[in-house]
TIFIVEX-272499 format. One line per 4 residues: number of its first residue (from 1); their letters; for each residue x, y, z of N, C-alpha, C. Coordinates in steps of 0.1 Angstrom, whole numbers, plus 2048, in hexadecimal, padded with zeros to 3 digits. Example, Ala and Ser with C-alpha at 12.3 -4.5 7.8 and 13.67 -1.06 7.14 Angstrom:
<doses>
1	as	884 7C7 84E 87B 7D3 84E 884 7DF 84E ~ 880 7EA 847 889 7F5 847 881 800 84F
</doses>
This chain:
<doses>
1	ilae	8CD CB2 8FC 8C8 CB9 909 8BE CAF 90E ~ 8BF CAB 91B 8B6 C9F 91F 8AA CA4 926 ~ 8AA CAE 92D 89D CB3 934 896 CBE 92B ~ 889 CBE 92C 881 CC8 923 884 CD6 926
5	gats	888 CDA 933 88C CE6 935 882 CF1 939 ~ 877 CEE 93B 86D CF9 93D 863 CF7 949 ~ 85D CEB 94B 854 CE9 954 855 CEC 963 ~ 862 CEC 966 864 CEF 975 865 CFD 977
9	rdaa	867 D06 96F 869 D13 972 85F D1B 976 ~ 852 D17 973 846 D1F 978 83A D15 978 ~ 833 D15 983 828 D0C 984 81D D0D 979 ~ 81C D1A 975 812 D1C 969 816 D16 95D
13	rdrd	823 D12 95A 827 D0C 94E 822 CFE 94C ~ 821 CF8 959 81B CE9 959 80D CEA 952 ~ 805 CF4 953 7F8 CF5 94F 7F6 CFC 941 ~ 7FD D08 940 7FC D11 936 809 D14 92E
17	grag	808 D12 923 812 D17 919 81F D0E 918 ~ 81E D01 91E 82A CF8 91E 82F CF6 911 ~ 827 CF4 907 82A CF1 8F9 831 CFD 8F4 ~ 82D D08 8F6 833 D16 8F2 841 D17 8F8
21	dlsa	841 D14 904 84F D15 90C 859 D0B 905 ~ 855 D00 904 85E CF4 900 862 CF8 8F1 ~ 858 CFC 8E9 85C D00 8DB 867 D0B 8DA ~ 864 D15 8E4 86E D21 8E3 87B D1C 8E9
25	laaa	87C D14 8F2 889 D0D 8F6 890 D05 8EC ~ 887 CFD 8E4 88E CF5 8DA 892 CFD 8CF ~ 88B D08 8CB 88F D12 8C1 89D D19 8C5 ~ 89E D1D 8D2 8AB D24 8D8 8B7 D1A 8D8
29	aqrs	8B4 D0D 8DB 8BD D03 8DB 8C3 D02 8CD ~ 8BA D00 8C3 8BF CFF 8B6 8C5 D0B 8B0 ~ 8C2 D17 8B4 8C9 D23 8AF 8D6 D23 8B6 ~ 8D8 D1F 8C3 8E6 D1F 8C9 8EE D14 8C2
33	gdil	8E9 D08 8BF 8F0 CFF 8B8 8F4 D03 8AC ~ 8EA D0B 8A3 8F0 D10 896 8FB D19 897 ~ 8FC D21 8A2 906 D2B 8A4 914 D24 8A7 ~ 912 D19 8AE 920 D10 8B1 922 D06 8A6
37	gvas	919 D05 89B 91C CFC 890 91B CEE 894 ~ 913 CEB 89D 910 CDC 8A0 908 CD5 896 ~ 90A CC9 894 902 CC2 88A 8F3 CBF 88C ~ 8F0 CBF 89A 8E3 CBD 89D 8E1 CBF 8AC
41	vdla	8D5 CC3 8AF 8D1 CC5 8BD 8C6 CBB 8C1 ~ 8C9 CB3 8CA 8BF CA7 8CC 8B9 CAB 8DB ~ 8AB CAC 8DD 8A4 CB1 8E7 89C CA5 8EC ~ 89F CA1 8F9 897 C97 900 88B C9E 907
45	dfpd	884 C96 90E 878 C9D 914 877 C98 923 ~ 883 C95 928 882 C91 937 87E C9D 940 ~ 876 C9B 94B 870 CA7 952 87C CAF 958 ~ 87A CBD 956 882 CC7 95B 884 CC7 969
49	nrmd	890 CC6 96F 892 CC6 97E 88C CBC 985 ~ 888 CB1 97E 882 CA4 984 889 C99 97F ~ 895 C99 97A 899 C8C 974 89D C82 97E ~ 89F C86 98B 8A0 C7C 996 895 C74 998
53	gvdl	889 C76 991 87E C6E 993 87B C64 986 ~ 885 C65 97C 885 C5D 971 88F C52 973 ~ 88B C46 96F 895 C3B 96F 8A1 C3D 968 ~ 8AC C3C 96F 8B9 C3F 96A 8BC C36 95C
57	ldvv	8B7 C2B 95C 8B7 C22 951 8B2 C2A 944 ~ 8A7 C2F 946 8A1 C37 93A 8AA C42 934 ~ 8B1 C49 93E 8B9 C53 93A 8C6 C4D 933 ~ 8CC C43 93A 8D6 C3B 933 8D4 C38 926
61	krve	8C7 C30 924 8C4 C2D 916 8C6 C38 90C ~ 8C0 C43 911 8BF C50 907 8CE C53 903 ~ 8D6 C52 90E 8E5 C57 90B 8EC C4C 902 ~ 8E9 C40 905 8EF C34 8FD 8EB C36 8EF
65	aavg	8DE C39 8ED 8D9 C3A 8DF 8E2 C45 8D7 ~ 8E2 C51 8DE 8EB C5C 8D8 8F9 C57 8D5 ~ 8FF C51 8DE 90E C4C 8DD 90F C41 8D1 ~ 902 C39 8CF 902 C2F 8C5 901 C36 8B8
69	rwrp	8F9 C41 8B9 8F6 C47 8AB 902 C50 8A6 ~ 90A C58 8AF 913 C60 8AC 922 C5A 8AD ~ 923 C51 8B7 930 C4A 8B9 93C C52 8BB ~ 938 C5C 8C5 943 C65 8C9 94F C5F 8D1
73	svvy	95C C65 8CE 967 C60 8D7 968 C68 8E3 ~ 963 C75 8E3 962 C7E 8EF 954 C80 8F2 ~ 951 C7F 900 944 C82 905 946 C8D 911 ~ 93D C97 910 93E CA2 919 931 CA0 922
77	thhg	932 CA1 92F 926 CA2 938 928 CAB 944 ~ 91C CAC 94A 91C CB4 955 926 CAE 961 ~ 92C CB7 969 931 CB3 975 929 CAB 97E ~ 92C CA1 985 923 C9A 98E 91F CA1 99B
81	gdvn	927 CAD 99F 924 CB3 9AA 91B CC1 9A9 ~ 914 CC1 99D 90C CCD 99B 901 CCC 9A5 ~ 8FA CD9 9A7 8F0 CDA 9B0 8E3 CD6 9A8 ~ 8E2 CD6 99B 8D7 CD4 994 8D5 CC4 992
85	vdhr	8CA CBF 997 8C8 CB0 998 8C7 CAB 98A ~ 8C3 CB1 97F 8C2 CAE 972 8D1 CAB 96D ~ 8DA CB4 970 8E8 CB4 96C 8EE CA6 972 ~ 8EB CA4 980 8F1 C98 987 8EC C8C 980
89	vahe	8DE C8A 97D 8D9 C7F 976 8E1 C7D 968 ~ 8E2 C87 962 8E8 C87 954 8F6 C82 955 ~ 8FC C87 95F 90B C83 961 90B C73 965 ~ 903 C6E 96C 902 C60 971 8FF C57 963
93	avit	8F5 C5C 95C 8F1 C55 950 8FC C54 946 ~ 903 C60 945 90E C5F 93A 91A C56 93F ~ 91D C56 94C 928 C4D 951 922 C3F 94F ~ 917 C3B 951 911 C2E 94E 912 C2B 940
97	acrp	90C C33 938 90B C32 929 919 C30 924 ~ 923 C37 928 931 C37 922 93B C2F 92A ~ 934 C24 931 93E C1C 937 948 C15 92D ~ 955 C13 931 95F C0E 927 95C BFF 923
101	qpgy	959 BFC 918 957 BEF 911 95F BED 906 ~ 963 BE1 903 969 BDD 8F5 961 BE3 8EA ~ 969 BEA 8E0 963 BF0 8D5 95A BFC 8D7 ~ 959 C01 8E4 951 C0D 8E6 958 C19 8E0
105	pvdt	952 C23 8DA 959 C2F 8D4 95E C39 8DF ~ 957 C3A 8EA 95C C45 8F4 969 C41 8FB ~ 972 C4B 8F8 97F C49 900 981 C53 909 ~ 97B C5E 908 97C C68 911 96F C6F 917
109	llff	96E C70 924 963 C75 92B 967 C82 932 ~ 961 C8E 92E 966 C9A 935 958 CA1 93C ~ 95A CA5 949 94F CAB 950 951 CBB 950 ~ 946 CC1 94C 947 CD0 94B 940 CD6 957
113	evps	942 CE3 95A 93B CEB 963 930 CF3 95D ~ 926 CF6 965 91B CFD 961 91A D09 96A ~ 91C D16 967 91A D21 96F 90C D22 975 ~ 90D D23 982 901 D24 98C 8FD D16 98F
117	stew	904 D0B 98B 8FF CFE 990 90C CF6 996 ~ 918 CF6 98F 923 CF0 993 928 CF7 9A1 ~ 92A D03 9A0 931 D0B 9AA 927 D0D 9B6 ~ 91A D0C 9B5 911 D0D 9BF 910 D02 9C9
121	rpaa	916 CF6 9C5 916 CEC 9CE 91F CEC 9D7 ~ 91E CEE 9E6 929 CEE 9EE 933 CE4 9EE ~ 93F CE8 9EE 94A CDE 9EC 949 CD2 9F7 ~ 945 CD7 A04 945 CCD A0F 939 CC4 A0C
125	dgaa	930 CC7 A02 924 CBE A00 926 CB4 9F5 ~ 930 CB4 9EE 932 CAA 9E3 93F CAD 9DD ~ 942 CA7 9D1 94D CA8 9C9 94E CB7 9C2 ~ 95A CBC 9C7 95B CCA 9C0 960 CC9 9B3
129	frpd	95D CD4 9AA 963 CD4 99D 971 CD8 99D ~ 97A CCF 999 988 CD1 997 98D CD0 98A ~ 98D CDA 981 990 CD7 974 99F CD3 971 ~ 9A1 CCA 96A 9AF CC5 966 9B0 CC5 955
133	wfvd	9A7 CCA 94F 9A7 CC9 940 9A2 CD7 93B ~ 9AA CDD 933 9A6 CEB 930 9A7 CEC 91F ~ 99D CF3 91B 99C CF4 90B 99B D04 908 ~ 9A4 D09 901 9A6 D16 8FD 99A D1A 8F5
137	isdt	994 D24 8FB 988 D2A 8F2 989 D39 8F0 ~ 996 D3D 8F0 99A D4A 8EE 993 D50 8E1 ~ 995 D48 8D6 990 D4D 8C9 981 D4A 8C6 ~ 97A D43 8D1 96C D3F 8CD 963 D43 8D9
141	letk	969 D4B 8E2 961 D4F 8EE 954 D58 8E8 ~ 957 D60 8E0 94B D69 8DB 940 D60 8D4 ~ 944 D56 8CC 93B D4C 8C8 932 D45 8D3 ~ 939 D42 8DE 932 D3C 8E9 928 D44 8EF
145	laal	92D D52 8F1 924 D5C 8F5 918 D5D 8EC ~ 919 D5D 8E0 90E D5F 8D6 904 D53 8D6 ~ 90B D47 8D9 903 D3B 8DA 8FA D3C 8E8 ~ 901 D42 8F2 8F8 D44 8FE 8ED D50 8FD
149	rayd	8F1 D59 8F5 8E6 D63 8F1 8DA D5D 8EB ~ 8DD D53 8E2 8D2 D4D 8DC 8C9 D44 8E5 ~ 8CF D40 8F0 8C9 D36 8F8 8C5 D3F 906 ~ 8C0 D4B 904 8BF D55 90D 8B7 D52 919
153	aelr	8AE D49 918 8A5 D44 923 8AD D3F 930 ~ 8BA D3B 92D 8C2 D35 937 8CB D40 93D ~ 8CC D4D 936 8D4 D56 93C 8CD D5E 946 ~ 8D4 D64 950 8D0 D6D 95B 8D7 D7A 95A
157	awph	8D3 D84 962 8DA D91 963 8E7 D8F 96C ~ 8F1 D96 968 8FC D99 971 8F9 D9E 97E ~ 8FC D99 989 909 D91 98B 907 D81 98C ~ 8FC D7C 987 8F9 D6E 987 904 D66 97E
161	prsl	908 D5B 982 913 D54 97C 910 D50 96D ~ 902 D50 96A 8FF D4A 95D 8FA D57 955 ~ 901 D63 958 8FE D6E 950 90A D6F 945 ~ 909 D76 93B 913 D77 931 921 D7B 937
165	egvt	920 D84 941 92B D8A 948 931 D7F 951 ~ 928 D76 957 92E D6C 960 934 D62 957 ~ 92F D5E 94C 936 D54 943 942 D59 93D ~ 942 D66 93B 950 D6C 935 95B D6B 940
169	hlar	956 D6F 94C 960 D6F 957 964 D61 95B ~ 95C D58 959 961 D4A 95D 96B D44 950 ~ 967 D48 945 970 D43 939 97E D4B 93B ~ 97C D57 93F 98A D5E 941 992 D58 94D
173	wrga	98B D55 958 992 D50 963 998 D41 960 ~ 98F D39 959 996 D2C 956 9A0 D2D 94C ~ 9A0 D36 943 9AC D3A 93A 9B7 D3F 942 ~ 9B6 D48 94C 9C1 D4D 953 9C7 D42 95C
177	scgl	9BE D38 960 9C4 D2C 967 9CE D24 961 ~ 9CE D25 954 9D6 D1D 94C 9DF D24 940 ~ 9DF D31 942 9E8 D39 939 9E1 D3C 92C ~ 9D4 D3E 92B 9CC D40 920 9C4 D4E 921
181	aaae	9C0 D53 916 9B6 D5E 918 9A9 D59 91D ~ 9A4 D4E 918 996 D48 91D 997 D3A 91B ~ 991 D33 921 990 D23 921 984 D1E 927 ~ 980 D12 924 976 D0B 92A 97E CFF 932
185	afal	978 CFD 93E 980 CF3 947 977 CE6 948 ~ 97D CDC 949 976 CCE 94A 97E CC7 956 ~ 977 CBD 95B 97E CB3 964 97E CA6 95B ~ 989 C9F 95A 989 C94 953 982 C88 95B
189	grki	97A C81 955 974 C77 95B 97A C69 957 ~ 97E C68 94A 986 C5D 945 98C C5F 937 ~ 998 C59 936 9A0 C5B 929 9A6 C4E 926 ~ 9A1 C48 91B 9A8 C3A 917 9B0 C3E 90B
193	s	9BD C3B 90C 9C5 C3D 900 9CF C31 8FD
</doses>
C-alpha cells in the first residue's frame, strides 16, 4: 500500500490524531491481509491523495525494491484510468518499475478496477477499463468480503459502489460476463511467455 491513506480525508487529521488514524489503518490492512492469507503487508507513507506531488522516481524505487525482494512473476496494479490520482501514480510507477528487461522476474502485468474510482472516470476523459482477463472467485467471494469488512474504513453504505453490496454485485456481474458465478476482472497490461 503506497499512500498512508488518512491525511486527506479530514483537515483536522493533519493536526490531530494522525498517528492514531494511521495506526488504525495499518491494523485494518494487517487484519485484512491475515484473512486473505498474505505473507506480509507493506505500508509506505506517501501522502494520501497527493502522490501527484511526489517525484515519480521515488515511487518507482519503492516498487522496484518490492519486486527485488519478492521477485514476483505476476504484478497487479490499478488501472491507469482511475479517477483517484494516487491510483494513477501507482499505475505509472508499476509500469516503469516492471519494464521488461533480461532476467527480470515479472512476466505478467494485470490492471484491476477499484469500485468508485475506475468507473467514475468518464470514458470520454481517458482510457476506459475493458477487462480481458477474468479470475473465478466463486469459491472465495465470501473471504474477499470478510477481508473488506476488516478494512471497513474504506467501505461505504449501499448504494455506493464500495459497499459490500456493490462489491458483491460487481463480482457477480463480472462472473456473469464470462460464465461464472463470481469473478474479478483485469485488463492485461503485458504477458511474456
